[in-house]
All heavy atoms as an XYZ file, in Angstrom:
673
protein
N      -8.989     23.501     36.229
C      -7.832     23.531     35.362
C      -7.743     22.219     34.605
O      -7.959     21.158     35.165
C      -6.577     23.736     36.205
C      -5.354     23.816     35.365
S      -4.061     24.639     36.295
C      -2.801     23.465     36.226
N      -7.421     22.301     33.282
C      -7.303     21.117     32.454
C      -5.883     21.034     31.915
O      -5.307     22.040     31.513
C      -8.299     21.184     31.299
C      -8.201     20.022     30.369
S      -9.184     20.276     28.907
C     -10.670     19.452     29.355
N      -5.338     19.838     31.901
C      -4.001     19.616     31.361
C      -4.136     18.703     30.149
O      -4.753     17.643     30.230
C      -3.066     18.974     32.404
C      -2.896     19.923     33.585
C      -1.728     18.632     31.781
C      -2.093     19.349     34.716
N      -3.581     19.113     29.038
C      -3.598     18.325     27.818
C      -2.206     17.778     27.598
O      -1.236     18.517     27.552
C      -4.019     19.200     26.628
C      -4.011     18.539     25.265
C      -5.015     17.388     25.241
C      -4.358     19.558     24.191
N      -2.124     16.470     27.457
C      -0.822     15.836     27.265
C      -0.824     15.143     25.908
O      -1.699     14.323     25.624
C      -0.593     14.809     28.362
C       0.764     14.254     28.402
S       0.890     13.363     29.963
C       2.169     12.267     29.566
N       0.116     15.485     25.064
C       0.238     14.871     23.744
C       1.362     13.859     23.760
O       2.466     14.152     24.207
C       0.515     15.939     22.679
C      -0.560     17.002     22.512
C      -0.102     18.039     21.499
C      -1.860     16.378     22.083
N       1.059     12.673     23.258
C       2.064     11.626     23.199
C       2.355     11.328     21.736
O       1.435     10.999     20.983
C       1.558     10.353     23.898
O       1.160     10.703     25.216
C       2.628      9.295     23.944
N       3.614     11.438     21.304
C       3.947     11.184     19.899
C       3.561      9.767     19.497
O       3.734      8.824     20.251
C       5.464     11.359     19.845
C       5.841     12.051     21.101
C       4.770     11.782     22.097
N       3.028      9.656     18.277
C       2.727      8.340     17.728
C       1.373      7.778     18.109
O       1.035      6.681     17.702
N       0.586      8.484     18.879
C      -0.717      7.958     19.280
C      -1.753      8.055     18.166
O      -2.672      7.273     18.113
C      -1.238      8.695     20.503
S      -0.379      8.221     21.992
N      -1.623      9.029     17.300
C      -2.575      9.206     16.222
C      -1.891      8.809     14.917
O      -0.956      9.461     14.466
C      -3.030     10.668     16.149
C      -4.022     11.005     15.047
C      -5.304     10.197     15.224
C      -4.344     12.488     15.077
N      -2.347      7.713     14.332
C      -1.758      7.241     13.077
C      -2.597      7.768     11.923
O      -3.730      7.348     11.736
C      -1.715      5.719     13.049
C      -1.039      5.177     11.805
O      -0.496      5.972     11.020
O      -1.053      3.953     11.613
N      -2.035      8.692     11.144
C      -2.758      9.256     10.011
C      -2.288      8.656      8.686
O      -2.651      9.135      7.630
C      -2.576     10.782      9.971
O      -1.177     11.075      9.867
C      -3.165     11.440     11.197
N      -1.471      7.605      8.753
C      -0.997      6.946      7.543
C      -2.154      6.179      6.914
O      -2.768      5.349      7.577
C       0.153      5.977      7.864
O       1.168      6.684      8.556
C       0.711      5.347      6.608
N      -2.470      6.424      5.646
C      -3.592      5.702      5.030
C      -3.256      4.226      4.823
O      -2.093      3.855      4.686
C      -3.771      6.414      3.691
C      -2.488      7.100      3.425
C      -1.856      7.371      4.761
N      -4.299      3.387      4.838
C      -4.108      1.978      4.535
C      -3.643      1.837      3.096
O      -3.910      2.689      2.251
C      -5.414      1.199      4.720
C      -5.827      1.109      6.176
O      -4.934      1.136      7.053
O      -7.031      1.007      6.438
N      -2.975      0.723      2.810
C      -2.441      0.494      1.475
C      -3.341     -0.453      0.699
O      -3.855     -1.423      1.244
C      -1.036     -0.115      1.581
C      -0.368     -0.309      0.258
C       1.040     -0.859      0.399
O       1.688     -0.622      1.415
O       1.477     -1.543     -0.532
N      -3.552     -0.157     -0.572
C      -4.303     -1.026     -1.471
C      -3.290     -1.858     -2.250
O      -2.326     -1.319     -2.785
C      -5.155     -0.209     -2.468
C      -6.127      0.707     -1.733
C      -5.901     -1.139     -3.412
C      -6.844      1.681     -2.650
N      -3.512     -3.154     -2.330
C      -2.638     -4.027     -3.112
C      -3.466     -4.741     -4.182
O      -4.688     -4.731     -4.136
C      -1.947     -5.067     -2.214
O      -2.955     -5.846     -1.554
C      -1.057     -4.398     -1.181
N      -2.796     -5.352     -5.131
C      -3.474     -6.147     -6.154
C      -3.901     -5.371     -7.381
O      -4.700     -5.850     -8.176
N      -3.369     -4.162     -7.562
C      -3.696     -3.357     -8.734
C      -2.462     -3.308     -9.630
O      -1.355     -3.085     -9.165
C      -4.114     -1.930     -8.337
C      -5.334     -1.985     -7.417
C      -4.399     -1.092     -9.577
C      -5.654     -0.692     -6.757
N      -2.668     -3.526    -10.925
C      -1.558     -3.526    -11.872
C      -1.896     -2.648    -13.071
O      -3.052     -2.298    -13.292
C      -1.285     -4.957    -12.343
C      -0.864     -5.884    -11.208
C      -0.637     -7.300    -11.673
O      -0.713     -7.562    -12.899
O      -0.396     -8.155    -10.818
N      -0.864     -2.328    -13.845
C      -1.036     -1.544    -15.065
C      -0.889     -2.476    -16.258
O       0.103     -3.192    -16.375
C       0.032     -0.435    -15.172
C      -0.088      0.544    -14.011
C      -0.090      0.297    -16.510
C       1.036      1.571    -13.967
N      -1.891     -2.460    -17.132
C      -1.777     -3.180    -18.388
C      -1.208     -2.206    -19.408
O      -1.816     -1.174    -19.713
C      -3.139     -3.693    -18.849
C      -3.038     -4.532    -20.104
C      -4.384     -5.130    -20.481
O      -5.002     -5.781    -19.623
O      -4.795     -4.926    -21.635
N      -0.025     -2.522    -19.909
C       0.682     -1.641    -20.843
C       0.270     -1.939    -22.281
O      -0.261     -3.015    -22.571
C       2.186     -1.841    -20.687
C       2.752     -1.513    -19.305
C       4.207     -1.933    -19.225
C       2.597     -0.046    -18.996
N       0.539     -1.026    -23.197
C       0.266     -1.295    -24.611
C       1.016     -2.548    -25.070
O       2.139     -2.808    -24.626
C       0.803     -0.051    -25.322
C       0.819      1.016    -24.282
C       1.089      0.306    -22.987
N       0.383     -3.341    -25.951
C       0.989     -4.590    -26.405
C       2.228     -4.363    -27.265
O       3.182     -5.121    -27.200
C      -0.035     -5.415    -27.189
C      -1.232     -5.903    -26.377
C      -2.223     -6.608    -27.297
C      -0.788     -6.809    -25.257
N       2.201     -3.345    -28.074
C       3.328     -3.054    -28.967
C       4.101     -1.854    -28.447
O       3.619     -1.108    -27.606
C       2.808     -2.756    -30.385
C       2.041     -3.925    -30.955
O       2.449     -5.066    -30.821
N       0.902     -3.641    -31.570
N       5.303     -1.670    -28.987
C       6.047     -0.473    -28.610
C       5.278      0.750    -29.111
O       4.543      0.696    -30.085
C       7.458     -0.507    -29.197
O       7.395     -0.557    -30.606
N       5.451      1.833    -28.402
C       4.744      3.064    -28.723
C       5.702      4.004    -29.442
O       6.821      4.229    -28.993
C       4.218      3.733    -27.430
C       3.553      5.058    -27.747
C       3.266      2.801    -26.709
N       5.255      4.542    -30.543
C       6.061      5.490    -31.315
C       5.534      6.884    -31.008
O       4.323      7.095    -30.889
C       5.942      5.195    -32.824
C       6.495      3.794    -33.108
C       6.672      6.258    -33.648
C       6.257      3.318    -34.518
N       6.458      7.858    -30.860
C       6.010      9.214    -30.540
C       4.960      9.668    -31.542
O       5.062      9.398    -32.726
C       7.193     10.197    -30.465
C       7.876     10.488    -31.759
C       9.001      9.518    -32.113
O       9.210      8.520    -31.427
O       9.675      9.776    -33.115
N       3.924     10.307    -31.014
C       2.818     10.766    -31.837
C       1.659      9.781    -31.920
O       0.566     10.153    -32.319
N       1.903      8.510    -31.562
C       0.837      7.507    -31.564
C       0.115      7.497    -30.218
O       0.675      7.902    -29.198
C       1.397      6.103    -31.826
C       1.787      5.890    -33.280
O       1.475      6.751    -34.124
O       2.401      4.838    -33.560
N      -1.097      6.988    -30.216
C      -1.866      6.879    -28.981
C      -1.457      5.608    -28.234
O      -1.440      4.517    -28.808
C      -3.377      6.835    -29.275
C      -3.829      8.156    -29.898
C      -4.171      6.543    -28.008
C      -5.272      8.155    -30.349
N      -1.117      5.768    -26.961
C      -0.819      4.636    -26.079
C      -2.006      4.484    -25.127
O      -2.457      5.455    -24.531
C       0.459      4.892    -25.290
N      -2.529      3.255    -24.999
C      -3.658      2.991    -24.113
C      -3.170      2.228    -22.894
O      -2.474      1.223    -23.013
C      -4.742      2.172    -24.843
O      -5.186      2.915    -25.981
C      -5.926      1.893    -23.945
N      -3.550      2.719    -21.710
C      -3.195      2.085    -20.441
C      -4.480      1.726    -19.711
O      -5.485      2.425    -19.828
C      -2.372      3.044    -19.570
C      -1.083      3.470    -20.198
C      -1.018      4.618    -20.965
C       0.074      2.719    -20.027
C       0.170      5.036    -21.541
C       1.272      3.118    -20.608
C       1.317      4.273    -21.370
N      -4.410      0.630    -18.926
C      -5.589      0.184    -18.193
C      -5.175     -0.313    -16.810
O      -4.155     -0.987    -16.657
C      -6.261     -0.958    -18.958
C      -7.443     -1.555    -18.248
C      -8.069     -2.695    -19.047
O      -7.734     -2.926    -20.202
N      -8.966     -3.411    -18.424
N      -5.982      0.021    -15.803
C      -5.793     -0.526    -14.453
C      -6.458     -1.894    -14.426
O      -7.607     -2.048    -14.835
C      -6.421      0.392    -13.412
N      -5.723     -2.915    -13.962
C      -6.275     -4.261    -13.878
C      -6.088     -4.797    -12.461
O      -5.394     -4.195    -11.646
C      -5.594     -5.213    -14.883
O      -4.200     -5.306    -14.570
C      -5.771     -4.745    -16.311
N      -6.684     -5.940    -12.202
C      -6.570     -6.549    -10.877
C      -7.693     -6.083     -9.978
O      -8.828     -5.895    -10.419
N      -7.375     -5.856     -8.719
C      -8.359     -5.442     -7.725
C      -8.977     -4.102     -8.117
O      -8.274     -3.175     -8.509
C      -7.681     -5.332     -6.368
C      -8.618     -5.009     -5.236
C      -7.854     -4.991     -3.929
C      -8.790     -4.659     -2.787
N      -8.071     -4.628     -1.517
N     -10.289     -4.001     -8.017
C     -11.011     -2.767     -8.339
C     -11.748     -2.286     -7.078
O     -12.880     -2.677     -6.825
C     -12.035     -3.005     -9.447
C     -11.466     -3.597    -10.712
C     -10.860     -2.540    -11.570
C     -10.262     -3.199    -12.778
N     -10.348     -2.591    -13.983
N     -11.113     -1.450     -6.254
C     -11.760     -0.963     -5.030
C     -13.013     -0.147     -5.337
O     -13.062      0.575     -6.326
C     -10.694     -0.083     -4.381
C      -9.419     -0.406     -5.068
C      -9.775     -0.915     -6.426
N     -13.998     -0.248     -4.461
C     -15.230      0.521     -4.627
C     -14.952      2.017     -4.528
O     -14.207      2.466     -3.675
C     -16.246      0.130     -3.557
C     -16.834     -1.265     -3.675
C     -17.727     -1.554     -2.483
C     -17.607     -1.418     -4.970
N     -15.555      2.771     -5.420
C     -15.438      4.223     -5.386
C     -14.037      4.749     -5.612
O     -13.713      5.854     -5.211
N     -13.191      3.966     -6.278
C     -11.783      4.339     -6.440
C     -11.595      5.446     -7.468
O     -12.335      5.564     -8.440
C     -10.952      3.129     -6.843
N     -10.562      6.250     -7.231
C     -10.092      7.261     -8.161
C      -8.752      6.782     -8.704
O      -7.888      6.366     -7.939
C      -9.904      8.612     -7.444
O     -11.158      9.014     -6.888
C      -9.401      9.678     -8.394
N      -8.579      6.817    -10.014
C      -7.352      6.353    -10.663
C      -6.617      7.562    -11.233
O      -7.145      8.255    -12.104
C      -7.694      5.368    -11.789
C      -8.401      4.127    -11.296
C      -9.775      4.119    -11.088
C      -7.695      2.971    -11.032
C     -10.426      2.981    -10.628
C      -8.332      1.829    -10.572
C      -9.695      1.847    -10.372
O     -10.330      0.720     -9.912
N      -5.410      7.805    -10.737
C      -4.611      8.953    -11.167
C      -3.329      8.452    -11.837
O      -2.568      7.686    -11.233
C      -4.285      9.838     -9.968
C      -5.501     10.347     -9.192
C      -5.061     11.054     -7.919
C      -6.344     11.252    -10.056
N      -3.077      8.899    -13.038
C      -1.938      8.448    -13.836
C      -0.897      9.546    -13.969
O      -1.222     10.701    -14.184
C      -2.415      8.064    -15.238
C      -3.356      6.913    -15.263
C      -4.711      6.960    -15.082
C      -3.033      5.550    -15.491
N      -5.246      5.701    -15.186
C      -4.235      4.817    -15.436
C      -1.844      4.871    -15.740
C      -4.278      3.441    -15.619
C      -1.890      3.494    -15.928
C      -3.088      2.791    -15.861
N       0.367      9.134    -13.875
C       1.513      9.993    -14.171
C       2.259      9.302    -15.304
O       2.767      8.198    -15.130
C       2.402     10.136    -12.934
C       3.651     10.954    -13.175
O       4.010     11.199    -14.349
O       4.292     11.332    -12.188
N       2.292      9.920    -16.476
C       2.877      9.291    -17.658
C       4.391      9.463    -17.765
O       4.999      9.002    -18.723
C       2.185      9.795    -18.923
C       0.725      9.462    -18.944
C      -0.223     10.469    -18.873
C       0.293      8.156    -19.007
C      -1.577     10.172    -18.883
C      -1.055      7.842    -19.016
C      -1.998      8.856    -18.948
N       4.996     10.136    -16.808
C       6.447     10.264    -16.793
C       6.992     11.356    -17.701
O       8.201     11.534    -17.800
N       6.114     12.087    -18.364
C       6.557     13.164    -19.256
C       6.009     14.521    -18.824
O       5.939     15.456    -19.607
C       6.147     12.862    -20.700
C       4.637     12.766    -20.894
O       3.887     12.830    -19.892
O       4.197     12.628    -22.055
N       5.577     14.590    -17.556
C       5.037     15.832    -17.038
C       3.524     15.947    -17.183
O       2.935     16.924    -16.745
N       2.908     14.963    -17.810
C       1.458     14.973    -17.998
C       0.823     13.820    -17.233
O       1.484     12.847    -16.900
C       1.106     14.885    -19.484
C       1.615     16.044    -20.337
C       1.345     15.777    -21.812
C       0.969     17.349    -19.904
N      -0.474     13.920    -16.993
C      -1.184     12.881    -16.269
C      -2.594     12.729    -16.793
O      -3.019     13.415    -17.721
N      -3.319     11.810    -16.179
C      -4.700     11.563    -16.563
C      -5.424     10.890    -15.419
O      -4.842     10.610    -14.367
N      -6.700     10.601    -15.627
C      -7.477      9.925    -14.602
C      -8.456      8.951    -15.243
O      -8.863      9.144    -16.392
C      -8.212     10.937    -13.722
O      -9.147     11.658    -14.479
N      -8.826      7.907    -14.500
C      -9.761      6.895    -14.962
C      -9.105      5.531    -15.034
O      -7.879      5.419    -15.037
N      -9.941      4.480    -15.097
C      -9.416      3.116    -15.190
C      -8.721      2.868    -16.523
O      -7.755      2.118    -16.596
C     -10.540      2.090    -15.030
C     -11.020      1.931    -13.615
C     -12.070      0.850    -13.511
O     -11.781     -0.295    -13.900
O     -13.178      1.164    -13.045
N      -9.242      3.455    -17.592
C      -8.675      3.348    -18.935
C      -8.264      4.753    -19.364
O      -9.044      5.687    -19.241
C      -9.723      2.855    -19.948
C     -10.335      1.540    -19.593
C     -11.452      1.483    -18.769
C      -9.800      0.369    -20.088
C     -12.033      0.267    -18.444
C     -10.371     -0.848    -19.764
C     -11.487     -0.903    -18.944
N      -7.044      4.894    -19.870
C      -6.590      6.203    -20.340
C      -5.808      6.056    -21.638
O      -5.185      5.025    -21.895
C      -5.710      6.933    -19.289
C      -6.517      7.327    -18.082
C      -4.520      6.090    -18.893
N      -5.864      7.103    -22.432
C      -5.044      7.201    -23.636
C      -4.066      8.346    -23.438
O      -4.397      9.349    -22.808
C      -5.910      7.489    -24.869
C      -6.783      6.317    -25.229
O      -6.353      5.173    -25.205
N      -8.030      6.591    -25.566
N      -2.868      8.178    -23.995
C      -1.858      9.224    -23.886
C      -0.999      9.222    -25.137
O      -0.724      8.168    -25.709
C      -0.982      8.988    -22.650
C       0.026     10.067    -22.425
N      -0.324     11.345    -22.086
C       1.379     10.053    -22.528
C       0.769     12.081    -21.970
N       1.817     11.319    -22.239
N      -0.582     10.410    -25.560
C       0.317     10.536    -26.712
C       1.644     11.092    -26.216
O       1.686     12.175    -25.627
C      -0.284     11.470    -27.786
C      -1.590     10.881    -28.313
C       0.715     11.693    -28.923
C      -2.343     11.790    -29.268
N       2.719     10.339    -26.448
C       4.063     10.820    -26.125
C       4.578     11.612    -27.313
O       4.572     11.133    -28.441
C       5.000      9.648    -25.810
C       4.700      9.027    -24.469
C       3.910      7.893    -24.365
C       5.200      9.592    -23.306
C       3.625      7.339    -23.136
C       4.922      9.049    -22.066
C       4.134      7.916    -21.988
O       3.850      7.371    -20.758
N       5.015     12.818    -27.059
C       5.475     13.716    -28.111
C       6.922     13.428    -28.504
O       7.283     13.500    -29.673
C       5.331     15.194    -27.673
C       3.878     15.498    -27.281
C       5.811     16.148    -28.750
C       2.868     15.262    -28.378
N       7.744     13.074    -27.506
C       9.164     12.846    -27.782
C       9.539     11.397    -27.524
O       9.017     10.748    -26.618
C      10.015     13.766    -26.903
C       9.824     15.229    -27.231
C      10.788     16.118    -26.485
O      11.892     15.657    -26.131
O      10.438     17.282    -26.249
N      10.481     10.892    -28.330
C      11.011      9.546    -28.146
C      11.743      9.471    -26.813
O      12.350     10.441    -26.375
C      11.985      9.237    -29.293
C      12.572      7.870    -29.248
C      13.518      7.614    -30.405
O      13.448      8.333    -31.424
O      14.330      6.707    -30.277
N      11.667      8.343    -26.143
C      12.369      8.169    -24.879
C      11.794      7.033    -24.061
O      10.883      6.343    -24.496
N      12.343      6.853    -22.887
C      11.835      5.866    -21.945
C      11.124      6.607    -20.824
O      11.662      7.584    -20.296
C      12.967      5.014    -21.383
C      13.605      4.129    -22.427
C      14.662      3.226    -21.813
O      15.044      3.377    -20.667
N      15.125      2.280    -22.598
N       9.943      6.143    -20.473
C       9.122      6.820    -19.474
C       8.644      5.817    -18.429
O       8.327      4.678    -18.764
C       7.903      7.480    -20.138
C       8.282      8.508    -21.172
C       8.395      8.179    -22.517
C       8.540      9.819    -20.805
C       8.741      9.126    -23.471
C       8.887     10.777    -21.746
C       8.985     10.420    -23.075
O       9.330     11.360    -24.010
N       8.582      6.256    -17.201
C       8.020      5.456    -16.112
C       6.580      5.903    -15.889
O       6.324      7.073    -15.595
C       8.811      5.652    -14.818
O      10.121      5.162    -14.964
N       5.650      4.969    -16.042
C       4.231      5.259    -15.842
C       3.865      4.837    -14.424
O       4.140      3.715    -14.010
C       3.363      4.508    -16.871
C       1.884      4.749    -16.612
C       3.746      4.928    -18.285
N       3.237      5.748    -13.673
C       2.849      5.469    -12.292
C       1.340      5.639    -12.169
O       0.785      6.644    -12.594
C       3.558      6.412    -11.306
C       5.076      6.222    -11.398
C       3.063      6.171     -9.876
C       5.864      7.252    -10.619
N       0.689      4.641    -11.573
C      -0.746      4.688    -11.316
C      -0.954      4.758     -9.810
O      -0.447      3.918     -9.067
C      -1.431      3.440    -11.873
C      -2.892      3.216    -11.474
C      -3.762      4.372    -11.964
C      -3.386      1.890    -12.013
N      -1.689      5.760     -9.350
C      -2.054      5.887     -7.944
C      -3.560      5.695     -7.841
O      -4.313      6.342     -8.560
C      -1.667      7.271     -7.386
O      -0.257      7.458     -7.552
C      -2.020      7.390     -5.912
N      -3.969      4.771     -6.956
C      -5.392      4.488     -6.772
C      -5.770      4.863     -5.345
O      -5.087      4.486     -4.398
C      -5.697      2.998     -7.034
C      -7.177      2.712     -6.819
C      -5.274      2.615     -8.442
N      -6.848      5.615     -5.211
C      -7.351      6.020     -3.898
C      -8.802      5.543     -3.804
O      -9.624      5.918     -4.644
C      -7.282      7.548     -3.710
C      -5.857      8.040     -3.965
C      -7.778      7.947     -2.335
C      -5.720      9.536     -4.079
N      -9.093      4.707     -2.793
C     -10.465      4.214     -2.679
C     -11.331      5.171     -1.866
O     -10.861      6.203     -1.388
C     -10.514      2.795     -2.123
C     -10.162      2.683     -0.655
O     -10.035      3.714      0.042
O     -10.021      1.532     -0.173
N     -12.609      4.832     -1.699
C     -13.553      5.724     -1.032
C     -13.300      5.872      0.471
O     -13.897      6.721      1.121
C     -14.988      5.302     -1.299
C     -15.288      3.880     -0.827
O     -14.365      3.166     -0.400
O     -16.466      3.490     -0.899
N     -12.374      5.075      1.033
C     -12.024      5.182      2.452
C     -10.696      5.911      2.650
O     -10.217      6.036      3.756
C     -11.950      3.793      3.065
C     -13.282      3.086      3.076
C     -13.155      1.705      3.667
C     -14.485      1.005      3.573
N     -14.434     -0.174      2.762
N     -10.057      6.327      1.537
C      -8.791      7.044      1.629
C      -7.563      6.156      1.580
O      -6.452      6.626      1.708
N      -7.759      4.829      1.367
C      -6.620      3.930      1.214
C      -5.960      4.214     -0.123
O      -6.613      4.591     -1.099
C      -7.079      2.475      1.283
O      -7.686      2.212      2.531
N      -4.636      4.005     -0.179
C      -3.864      4.353     -1.369
C      -3.084      3.146     -1.876
O      -2.511      2.396     -1.100
C      -2.874      5.498     -1.067
C      -3.641      6.752     -0.659
C      -1.984      5.790     -2.263
C      -2.758      7.900     -0.218
N      -3.041      3.002     -3.178
C      -2.223      1.994     -3.838
C      -1.416      2.645     -4.940
O      -1.931      3.453     -5.699
N      -0.131      2.330     -5.006
C       0.743      2.879     -6.039
C       1.425      1.729     -6.749
O       1.859      0.787     -6.163
C       1.797      3.825     -5.447
C       2.721      4.343     -6.529
C       1.136      4.974     -4.733
């Protein structure tokens, strides 16, 4: 007979955090219909995936991205970086 005992908190599945990554924003204000260029700067983890959320329901991927905002407004741009070990930086 075998008894299996599970203890809460023994298995930590929380990914490690990546720090030192920043977003380089466009130098000038962006007017709707114009191309806005964004770039990930700072630490560049090996094998990283760069996922962008432009705050308008659209996203992109890559270290450098272009995006066109259709409507005037204020938007929060979020960059999520996942390295080849599954660590995450936001």
